[in-house]
Structure formats: structure tokens, C-alpha cells
C-alpha positions as CSV (number, residue, x, y, z in Angstrom):
1,M,-10.9,12.8,1.8
2,R,-14.3,11.3,1.0
3,S,-15.9,14.7,1.7
4,D,-13.9,16.0,-1.3
5,I,-15.2,13.6,-3.9
6,D,-18.1,15.7,-5.2
7,N,-16.0,18.8,-5.6
8,L,-13.3,16.7,-7.3
9,M,-15.8,15.2,-9.6
10,E,-17.1,18.6,-10.6
11,E,-13.6,19.9,-11.2
12,A,-12.9,16.9,-13.4
13,G,-16.2,17.2,-15.3
14,H,-17.5,13.8,-14.1
15,D,-21.2,13.2,-13.9
16,F,-20.8,9.7,-12.4
17,L,-18.2,7.3,-11.1
18,M,-18.6,3.6,-11.6
19,V,-16.7,1.0,-9.6
20,R,-16.9,-2.7,-10.4
21,G,-15.4,-5.9,-9.1
22,P,-15.2,-7.7,-5.8
23,S,-15.2,-5.9,-2.5
24,G,-12.0,-7.6,-1.3
25,S,-8.6,-6.2,-2.4
26,N,-10.4,-3.6,-4.5
27,P,-9.4,-0.3,-3.0
28,S,-11.9,1.8,-5.0
29,M,-14.8,-0.4,-3.9
30,V,-13.6,-0.5,-0.3
31,Y,-13.3,3.3,-0.2
32,F,-17.1,3.5,-0.7
33,T,-18.4,0.3,0.9
34,G,-15.9,-0.6,3.6
35,I,-14.8,-4.2,4.0
36,A,-17.7,-6.5,3.0
37,N,-17.8,-10.0,1.6
38,M,-19.1,-9.4,-1.9
39,T,-17.8,-11.5,-4.8
40,H,-18.9,-8.9,-7.3
41,A,-20.8,-5.7,-7.3
42,T,-21.3,-2.5,-9.2
43,L,-21.3,0.9,-7.5
44,L,-22.7,4.0,-9.2
45,K,-21.9,7.4,-7.7
46,K,-23.7,10.4,-9.1
47,R,-22.2,13.8,-8.3
48,G,-23.9,15.2,-5.2
49,E,-25.7,11.9,-4.3
50,T,-25.3,8.8,-2.1
51,P,-23.9,5.9,-4.2
52,V,-26.0,3.1,-5.4
53,L,-24.6,-0.5,-4.8
54,I,-25.9,-3.1,-7.2
55,H,-25.4,-6.5,-5.6
56,N,-26.0,-10.2,-5.8
57,A,-29.0,-11.5,-3.8
58,M,-26.9,-13.9,-1.8
59,E,-24.8,-11.0,-0.6
60,R,-27.6,-8.6,0.4
61,D,-26.6,-8.5,4.1
62,E,-23.0,-7.8,3.2
63,A,-24.1,-5.1,0.9
64,A,-26.2,-3.5,3.6
65,K,-23.1,-2.9,5.7
66,S,-22.0,-0.3,3.1
67,G,-24.5,2.4,3.9
68,C,-25.1,2.8,0.2
69,R,-28.5,2.7,-1.5
70,L,-29.0,-0.9,-2.5
71,K,-30.3,-2.6,-5.7
72,N,-30.5,-6.3,-6.1
73,I,-29.6,-7.7,-9.5
74,D,-32.7,-10.0,-9.3
75,D,-34.7,-6.8,-9.5
76,F,-33.5,-6.4,-13.1
77,G,-34.4,-10.0,-13.9
78,W,-30.8,-11.3,-14.0
79,I,-31.8,-14.9,-14.7
80,K,-33.9,-13.9,-17.7
81,L,-31.1,-11.7,-19.0
82,I,-28.7,-14.6,-18.9
83,E,-31.1,-16.8,-20.7
84,A,-31.9,-14.2,-23.3
85,A,-28.1,-13.8,-23.9
86,G,-27.6,-17.6,-24.4
87,G,-25.4,-17.7,-21.3
88,D,-23.1,-14.9,-22.6
89,T,-22.3,-13.1,-19.3
90,I,-20.8,-10.1,-21.1
91,E,-24.0,-9.5,-23.0
92,A,-26.2,-10.1,-20.0
93,T,-24.2,-7.8,-17.8
94,S,-24.3,-5.1,-20.5
95,Q,-28.1,-5.4,-20.5
96,L,-28.3,-5.3,-16.7
97,L,-26.2,-2.1,-16.7
98,R,-28.3,-0.6,-19.4
99,L,-31.4,-1.1,-17.2
100,A,-29.6,0.3,-14.1
101,F,-28.3,3.3,-16.1
102,D,-31.8,4.0,-17.2
103,E,-33.3,3.7,-13.7
104,F,-30.7,5.9,-12.1
105,N,-30.4,8.3,-15.1
106,V,-26.7,7.6,-15.7
107,Q,-25.5,9.8,-18.6
108,G,-22.7,12.1,-19.5
109,Q,-19.1,11.5,-18.4
110,V,-18.6,8.3,-16.3
111,A,-15.2,7.6,-14.8
112,I,-14.6,3.9,-14.3
113,Y,-12.7,2.2,-11.5
114,G,-12.3,-1.2,-9.9
115,R,-10.4,-4.5,-10.3
116,L,-11.6,-6.9,-13.0
117,E,-10.1,-9.4,-15.4
118,I,-8.8,-7.1,-18.1
119,G,-10.3,-9.1,-21.0
120,D,-13.8,-9.1,-19.4
121,A,-13.6,-5.4,-18.6
122,Y,-12.5,-4.5,-22.1
123,S,-15.2,-6.5,-23.7
124,L,-17.9,-5.2,-21.4
125,M,-16.9,-1.6,-21.8
126,K,-17.0,-1.9,-25.6
127,R,-20.5,-3.6,-25.5
128,I,-21.9,-1.0,-23.0
129,E,-20.8,1.9,-25.3
130,E,-22.6,0.2,-28.2
131,V,-25.9,-0.1,-26.2
132,M,-25.7,3.2,-24.3
133,P,-24.4,5.9,-26.6
134,Q,-25.5,8.6,-24.2
135,V,-22.6,7.6,-21.8
136,H,-19.0,8.5,-22.3
137,F,-16.7,6.3,-20.3
138,L,-13.4,7.6,-19.1
139,G,-10.4,5.9,-17.7
140,E,-8.1,8.0,-15.5
141,A,-4.4,7.8,-14.8
142,R,-4.1,6.1,-11.4
143,D,-2.0,8.8,-9.8
144,T,-4.2,11.7,-10.9
145,S,-7.7,10.2,-10.8
146,V,-10.5,11.7,-8.7
147,L,-10.4,8.8,-6.2
148,S,-6.6,9.0,-6.0
149,R,-6.8,12.7,-5.2
150,A,-9.5,12.1,-2.6
151,R,-7.5,9.4,-1.0
152,T,-4.4,11.6,-0.7
153,T,-5.7,12.9,2.7
154,K,-7.4,10.8,5.4
155,D,-10.1,11.5,7.9
156,T,-9.8,10.7,11.6
157,E,-11.4,7.2,11.2
158,E,-9.0,6.3,8.4
159,V,-6.0,7.5,10.4
160,E,-7.0,5.4,13.5
161,R,-7.4,2.3,11.3
162,I,-3.9,2.8,10.0
163,R,-2.6,3.4,13.5
164,H,-4.2,0.2,14.7
165,M,-2.5,-1.7,11.9
166,G,0.7,0.0,13.0
167,R,0.3,-1.4,16.5
168,I,-0.2,-4.9,15.1
169,T,2.8,-4.5,12.8
170,T,5.1,-3.4,15.6
171,D,3.8,-6.1,17.9
172,V,4.8,-8.7,15.2
173,V,8.2,-7.1,14.7
174,S,8.8,-7.3,18.4
175,E,7.8,-11.0,18.4
176,V,10.3,-11.6,15.6
177,A,13.0,-9.8,17.5
178,G,12.3,-11.9,20.5
179,F,12.4,-15.1,18.5
180,L,15.7,-14.2,16.9
181,T,17.4,-13.2,20.2
182,S,16.2,-16.4,21.9
183,Q,18.1,-18.5,19.4
184,R,21.8,-19.4,19.9
185,V,24.8,-18.8,17.7
186,K,27.2,-21.6,16.6
187,G,30.1,-20.3,14.6
188,E,28.4,-17.6,12.5
189,M,25.1,-19.3,12.2
190,L,21.8,-19.1,14.2
191,I,20.7,-22.5,15.4
192,D,17.4,-23.5,17.0
193,G,16.8,-25.7,20.1
194,E,17.4,-28.8,18.0
195,G,20.7,-27.6,16.7
196,Q,19.3,-26.9,13.2
197,P,20.0,-23.6,11.3
198,V,17.3,-20.9,11.6
199,T,16.3,-20.0,8.1
200,I,14.7,-16.9,6.6
201,G,11.7,-19.1,5.6
202,A,11.2,-20.0,9.3
203,V,11.1,-16.3,10.2
204,R,8.7,-15.6,7.3
205,R,6.3,-18.3,8.6
206,L,6.4,-16.8,12.1
207,I,5.6,-13.4,10.6
208,D,2.5,-14.8,8.8
209,L,1.4,-16.7,11.8
210,Q,1.6,-13.8,14.2
211,L,-0.1,-11.4,11.7
212,A,-3.0,-13.9,11.4
213,R,-3.2,-14.3,15.1
214,L,-3.5,-10.5,15.6
215,G,-6.1,-10.2,12.8
216,A,-4.1,-8.9,9.8
217,D,-3.6,-10.0,6.2
218,N,-0.2,-10.2,4.5
219,P,-1.1,-10.2,0.8
220,D,2.3,-9.2,-0.4
221,A,5.6,-11.0,0.5
222,T,7.3,-9.6,3.5
223,I,10.9,-8.5,2.8
224,F,13.4,-10.2,5.1
225,A,16.6,-9.9,3.0
226,M,20.1,-10.6,4.2
227,G,23.5,-9.7,2.9
228,H,23.5,-9.2,-0.9
229,D,19.7,-9.4,-1.0
230,S,19.6,-6.5,1.4
231,A,21.4,-4.4,-1.2
232,V,18.6,-4.7,-3.8
233,P,15.7,-2.7,-2.4
234,H,12.8,-5.1,-3.4
235,S,14.5,-8.4,-3.1
236,I,12.5,-10.4,-0.5
237,G,15.2,-12.7,0.7
238,R,15.6,-16.5,0.1
239,D,13.6,-18.8,2.4
240,S,16.3,-21.5,2.3
241,E,19.1,-19.2,3.5
242,A,20.3,-19.7,7.1
243,L,20.6,-16.6,9.2
244,R,24.1,-15.5,10.1
245,V,25.5,-13.0,12.6
246,G,27.0,-9.7,11.5
247,Q,25.0,-9.6,8.2
248,P,22.7,-6.7,7.5
249,I,19.0,-7.8,7.4
250,I,16.4,-5.5,5.9
251,F,13.0,-6.3,7.5
252,D,10.2,-4.5,5.5
253,I,6.7,-5.5,6.5
254,F,3.5,-4.1,5.0
255,P,0.3,-5.9,6.2
256,C,-3.3,-4.7,5.9
257,E,-6.7,-5.1,7.4
258,P,-8.3,-8.4,6.5
259,G,-10.3,-8.2,3.3
260,G,-8.1,-5.6,1.6
261,G,-8.4,-2.6,4.0
262,Y,-5.9,-0.1,5.2
263,Y,-2.1,-0.9,5.2
264,Y,0.8,-0.1,7.4
265,D,4.4,0.0,6.1
266,F,7.5,-0.4,8.3
267,T,11.2,-1.2,7.9
268,R,14.1,-1.8,10.2
269,T,17.6,-2.9,9.5
270,W,19.1,-5.4,11.9
271,C,22.4,-7.1,12.5
272,L,22.4,-10.2,14.7
273,G,25.0,-10.2,17.4
274,H,27.2,-7.4,16.1
275,A,27.5,-5.0,13.2
276,P,30.7,-4.7,11.1
277,D,32.2,-1.2,11.0
278,E,31.2,-0.6,7.4
279,V,27.6,-1.6,8.1
280,Q,27.5,0.6,11.2
281,Q,28.8,3.5,9.2
282,L,26.2,3.0,6.4
283,Y,23.5,2.7,9.1
284,Q,24.6,5.9,10.7
285,D,24.5,7.8,7.4
286,V,20.9,6.7,6.9
287,L,19.9,7.6,10.5
288,D,21.6,11.0,10.1
289,I,19.3,11.6,7.1
290,Y,16.2,10.1,8.7
291,N,16.3,12.3,11.8
292,P,16.6,15.8,10.2
293,L,14.0,14.9,7.5
294,L,11.5,13.7,10.2
295,K,12.0,17.1,11.9
296,D,11.8,19.1,8.7
297,L,8.7,17.4,7.2
298,H,5.8,19.8,7.2
299,G,2.5,20.1,5.4
300,G,2.1,22.6,2.6
301,I,5.5,22.0,1.0
302,A,6.1,20.3,-2.4
303,C,7.0,16.6,-1.9
304,R,9.9,16.8,-4.3
305,E,11.6,19.3,-2.0
306,F,12.0,16.6,0.6
307,Q,13.5,14.2,-1.9
308,N,16.0,16.9,-2.9
309,M,16.8,17.5,0.7
310,A,17.6,13.7,1.1
311,C,19.8,13.8,-2.0
312,D,21.6,16.8,-0.7
313,L,22.4,15.1,2.6
314,F,23.4,11.8,1.0
315,E,25.6,13.4,-1.6
316,A,27.3,15.5,1.1
317,R,28.4,12.2,2.6
318,G,29.8,11.0,-0.7
319,H,27.0,8.6,-1.7
320,P,25.6,8.5,-5.3
321,T,21.9,9.3,-5.5
322,I,19.1,8.8,-8.0
323,R,19.5,12.6,-8.7
324,S,23.2,12.5,-9.4
325,D,22.8,9.3,-11.5
326,P,19.2,8.3,-12.4
327,N,20.4,4.8,-13.4
328,S,22.5,4.1,-10.4
329,E,22.1,0.7,-8.6
330,R,24.2,1.8,-5.6
331,G,23.8,4.5,-3.0
332,Y,20.4,6.2,-2.6
333,V,18.4,4.7,-5.4
334,H,14.7,5.4,-4.7
335,S,12.4,8.2,-3.5
336,L,12.1,9.3,0.2
337,G,8.6,7.8,0.7
338,H,5.1,7.5,-0.6
339,G,1.5,7.9,0.4
340,L,-0.2,4.9,2.1
341,G,-3.8,3.9,2.7
342,L,-5.9,1.3,0.8
343,D,-2.8,0.7,-1.3
344,V,0.7,0.3,-0.1
345,H,1.8,2.9,-2.6
346,E,-0.5,5.8,-3.3
347,A,-0.4,9.6,-3.6
348,P,1.4,11.8,-2.7
349,G,4.6,10.8,-4.4
350,F,8.1,11.9,-3.5
351,S,9.9,11.8,-6.8
352,G,12.4,14.6,-7.2
353,R,11.3,15.3,-10.8
354,D,10.1,18.8,-11.7
355,S,7.0,17.2,-13.1
356,N,6.0,16.0,-9.6
357,I,3.5,18.6,-8.4
358,D,2.3,16.7,-5.3
359,I,2.1,18.8,-2.1
360,L,2.4,17.3,1.3
361,E,-1.0,18.2,2.6
362,P,-2.2,18.1,6.3
363,G,-4.1,14.8,6.6
364,S,-1.8,12.8,4.4
365,V,-0.4,9.5,5.6
366,I,3.0,8.8,4.2
367,T,6.2,6.8,4.7
368,L,9.6,8.1,5.4
369,E,12.2,5.6,4.2
370,P,15.7,6.7,3.4
371,G,18.1,3.9,2.4
372,L,21.5,3.1,1.1
373,Y,22.4,0.1,-1.0
374,Y,25.8,-1.3,-2.1
375,P,25.4,-4.7,-3.9
376,E,29.1,-5.0,-4.6
377,R,29.7,-4.9,-0.8
378,D,26.7,-7.2,0.0
379,M,25.0,-4.6,2.3
380,G,22.0,-2.4,2.3
381,V,20.3,-0.3,5.0
382,R,16.8,1.2,5.2
383,L,14.7,2.7,7.9
384,E,11.0,3.3,7.5
385,D,8.1,4.6,9.5
386,T,4.5,5.5,8.6
387,L,3.6,9.1,9.5
388,W,0.4,11.1,9.7
389,I,0.7,14.8,8.8
390,R,-1.5,16.4,11.5
391,P,-3.8,19.3,10.9
392,D,-1.1,21.7,12.1
393,G,1.2,20.3,9.4
394,T,3.6,18.4,11.7
395,P,4.4,14.7,11.4
396,E,3.4,12.0,13.9
397,I,4.8,8.5,13.7
398,L,1.7,6.3,14.0
399,A,3.5,3.3,15.7
400,E,6.8,4.0,17.5
401,F,9.5,1.3,17.6
402,P,13.2,1.4,18.5
403,L,15.7,2.2,15.7
404,D,18.4,-0.2,17.1
405,L,20.7,-1.8,14.5
406,V,22.1,-4.7,16.6
407,L,20.0,-7.4,18.2
408,P,22.1,-9.1,21.0
409,M,22.6,-12.9,20.6
410,K,23.5,-15.7,22.9
411,S,26.4,-18.1,22.1
412,A,25.8,-21.8,21.8
């Protein structure tokens, strides 16, 4: 949680954290400032002190929403710095940061975060190290960084924001289900009121429209994958493909708050009209793993143990797993879930490797998403919900939704 940052900084030996980049779609910046409309900013966090946000003059009101101490770049004479550098923004920015570092006594070990064009970031860091030898910049591995570790658990406000996104998500999923079941079937194909095939692209446009209507962003492509595409976990589906009855459809949707805030992650597998026996059996196997794991999840246990439980259960039903064959493209081919927050995928991780030391802590928000995939049989099944591990260690689904496989259809 945010309240852990200073202790985590001390444990890592960090004197300062520096976050740079826009406020939107920049999780490290949003974590400190909240969602604000800043095209570019620099945040300096000294251990034990309130962060300083260095901002553009035109964005002063947006910066004020952050609750940080504020510093306008014009206070450093930004225009004169640009002129003195002959228009070289890397040189001017390095001089601006030199002045800011002097004013706020930035020295020692500084961990750097943010989202920037990699060429600009590389050039700037090299130049800053030349003009500020008293500072040692440190890049951290994403999964083990101070901010990643802080973000592993969520406070009450964060959980409620994720829960709100869950309500929006399930409302949209319900709208999509209603749209599909209101169509008619001709032969094996869904047709609309004008007798035209209903395509995956039409469904995807409906999803985007409904998310926007309810106040959510969809920065990554929703997975709406049918048949063979459902059997490759991250295939998103083909917009031109017409929907057909009896085909497994994996619907994986992961929207976020506008401006790059908190995400929700949710998956259902549907068959329109009816489910063939082999799809029904595959679905039942996934459901029979989902239910006991949901019951057994508990805080304080190593995450890899839950992945091993999933592998045990799938292998007992005769399915290959990522444990029995790490290169398998069929059966259970991924981990049981992942942490979720300002990124769709964040700590804790559920890899079954011995090197995975993540613990499922109370306060974590995670996904539970067992799945089975058989590309040679053109079918895949996945079920996913987002869970909060409550203070007593038990899981709570943040947005309930039915687990039905079959959506009933009307004939033409």
C-alpha cells in the first residue's frame, strides 16, 4: 500500500524516487497524483516526505489535484533554459532538473520510474549523471521494484475503485449478452434485423460504445474470440468473422478508469444456442477447478502453491499442463492468475516456478482464471473473476456475474 512506500524505500536503500512522464496511462505517476490531465511532469519523492510535483504552468490546476507539494517549471526559468540550450530540450531539461535537485537536496540513490520515449529517457539520464555526480540513478526490475511491491496490496479506496470498474464491466457484459440473445439464427449463423450476419467486429464496437457510455476506457483490445481463436489464449478474434451457434467464444474484457486509472479483468466462455458435448465437458473441467480453488484461496500462502493445485487438478483429469510440459500449446498453458490494479498485470504473480516467492497477502487484488485450450479441436474455455483478498485472508469476488456457458437463441 502507499503507506508502505517509505519503509520499502528504506529497505531498498533509496533516498529518493523520481517519476517522469505524462499523468495519463502512467501507473507510477497516477499512483502518487491520481488521475490528472498533465502532458508531462516530474515527481520527486524523498523518503519520509510528501512528494514534490514539478509541472507545466498551463497545468497548474490539474497538478493541484494531486495533493503534492507543487513547483512550476517557470520558477526555474524554463524559457531561458531552452534559449541557453539552443532549443535542445534534453540539455534544457537536465539543467532544470539540476536546479530542482539542488533546491530539494536530491542526492544519493534515486530510483527512476515513469513512461517516456526510451531514446529521450536514455539521453536525459546520461546527461543528468554528467551534471549531477552526487546522484546515483537506479532502474529496478518491474516485478520487484519499490512501487511494484507497494502496489501489491490495496487500501480501501483502491479496492472500491476497482469494484466500481467491476460493476461497469459486468453491466457491459450483460448488455452484450442481451444483444446476442436478441438476434436470430439462420442455419448456424447469427443474423440481425436486416438479415445480415452479426460479426465479431459489431460486438466489439458495441462493447466500446457501452464502456464509453458508462465512463470507462478500453485501451487494450477486448478478446472476443471464437472457435480456433478461442484456443489461443491471447488471440483477440477476427472482426470480420460472423458469429455461429455452438462455437465456444472466449469473452475477456479488461477496461480501466478514464485517464489510465484502475482496471478490472473478467472472462466468460459462451456458446450461442447450444454447446457441443466436447465443449460442455471442457467447460465442466474448468468449472471444477475454478470452484475449489476459489474456496481454497487464502492470504498468507505462497502464490505458486495455488498454481500447483490447479496443475494437480487438471492433470488428474488427463489434461497436459504448463508444469507437465512447459512448452505445451494445449491443455492448461498459463498461470492461475495475476495481480491487478493500475496495470492489468502486476504483482503478485502465480507462476509455479520455485523462484516465485510472491505471497498472497491480505489486501491483494488478483484474478482467478483457469482455462483449457485445444487448438487442434478449435476450442478453448476460460473463466475469470477479479478477487479482493480481505483482511481476514478470504477472497471476495468484486463483481458477481453468472457462470453460464450457453446463451439461449431464437430461430429465424
